[in-house]
C-alpha positions in Angstrom: 39.0 14.2 57.5 36.9 14.6 60.5 33.8 16.7 60.6 32.2 18.7 63.5 29.1 17.3 65.1 26.9 19.5 67.5 25.2 17.8 70.3 22.4 19.6 72.2 20.2 18.4 75.0 16.6 19.6 74.7 13.7 19.5 76.9 11.4 16.9 75.7 8.5 19.2 75.0 6.6 20.0 72.0 8.3 22.8 69.9 11.8 22.6 71.4 13.3 21.1 68.3 11.4 23.4 66.1 12.9 26.4 67.9 16.5 25.0 67.2 15.6 24.7 63.5 14.3 28.1 63.3 17.0 29.8 64.8 19.6 28.1 62.6 17.5 28.8 59.5 17.0 32.5 60.3 20.9 32.5 60.5 21.2 30.8 57.1 22.4 27.6 58.5 21.4 24.3 57.1 21.2 21.1 59.0 22.9 18.4 56.8 22.4 15.5 59.1 20.2 15.0 62.3 19.7 12.6 64.9 17.2 12.5 67.6 17.0 10.4 70.7 14.2 10.9 73.4 14.1 9.9 77.0 11.3 10.8 79.5 12.4 14.5 80.1 15.2 15.1 77.8 15.9 14.7 74.0 19.6 14.2 72.9 20.0 15.8 69.6 23.1 15.4 67.2 23.5 17.7 64.1 25.9 18.4 61.4 25.5 21.7 59.6 26.9 23.5 56.6 28.7 26.1 59.1 29.5 24.4 62.2 31.4 27.2 63.8 28.6 29.6 63.1 26.1 27.1 64.3 27.9 26.7 67.6 28.1 30.4 68.2 24.5 31.0 67.3 23.1 28.3 69.6 25.4 29.3 72.4 24.3 32.9 72.1 20.7 31.7 72.3 21.6 30.0 75.7 21.7 26.4 74.4 24.4 24.2 76.2 26.1 22.4 73.3 29.0 19.9 72.8 31.1 19.7 69.7 32.9 16.7 68.8 34.6 15.2 65.7 33.0 12.3 63.8 33.4 10.8 60.3 31.1 11.1 57.3 31.5 7.8 55.4 29.8 6.9 52.1 28.2 3.5 52.3 27.4 1.4 49.4 23.7 1.3 48.5 23.1 -2.4 48.2 22.2 -5.1 50.5 25.0 -5.4 53.1 26.4 -2.2 52.1 26.5 -0.9 55.6 29.1 -3.7 56.4 31.6 -2.1 54.2 31.9 0.4 57.1 31.1 -1.6 60.0 33.3 -4.8 59.4 36.7 -3.1 59.0 36.0 -1.4 62.3 35.1 -4.4 64.0 38.2 -6.1 62.9 40.2 -3.4 64.5 38.1 -3.4 67.7 36.9 0.0 67.1 33.6 0.7 68.8 30.8 2.6 66.8 28.8 4.5 69.4 26.3 5.6 67.0 25.6 6.5 63.3 22.8 8.4 61.4 22.3 9.2 57.7 22.8 12.7 56.1 19.7 14.4 54.5 19.3 15.1 51.0 22.4 13.6 49.6 20.8 12.6 46.3 22.2 9.4 45.0 24.7 8.6 47.8 24.2 7.3 51.3 26.4 9.3 53.6 26.5 8.2 57.2 27.7 10.1 60.3 29.8 7.7 62.4 30.8 8.2 66.1 33.6 6.0 67.0 35.8 5.7 70.1 39.1 6.0 68.2 38.6 8.4 65.5 42.1 8.5 63.9 42.6 4.9 63.8 38.8 4.3 62.4 39.7 7.0 59.8 42.8 5.1 58.6 41.1 1.6 58.9 38.2 3.0 56.5 40.6 4.3 54.1 42.5 1.1 54.0 39.2 -0.6 53.4 38.4 1.5 50.4 35.5 3.4 52.3 35.1 6.9 50.7 35.3 9.3 53.6 34.1 12.9 53.2 35.6 15.9 54.9 34.8 19.3 54.9 33.3 19.1 51.4 30.3 17.7 53.2 29.3 21.1 54.4 28.7 22.1 50.7 26.7 19.1 49.3 
C-alpha cells in the first residue's frame, strides 16, 4: 500500500521551487503533498504527485536530480492526540519515523505522508492498529 515520493535537492535561491511547480503544472501534474527543508545552500524537497512516474520523467528530462522512495500515506484522527494513533504503534515496534508531512487539500481528512525505516513492518503495524492507510487512490483525491 506504499506510495511514491520524489525527493529533489534544489539550490536555495529565489524562484527554484517555483520552477519545479511550473514544470509540473505545465505537464498536468498536481502536487498532492510537499515538504521543504532548507539549509544554507540547498533545499531538500519531498513531493507526492498525482502521477509519480510521469513527474519523475518530467523532472529528470529537465535535468533535476531526483530520488524516488516508497512512503506510507496514513489518515490521522482529527482530534487532540490524534497523531499518536500513528506514532505510538510504530514506537511500540521500534520503527523509526524519519519524517512526516501533510497532504494538501484533502478536505475533511488529515492525511500524513510518513517516511519510516522499515516500510513493510510499519504498514502491517498500522493496519493492526486500525490506522487507515491510503494507497494509489491518494493520486486521485
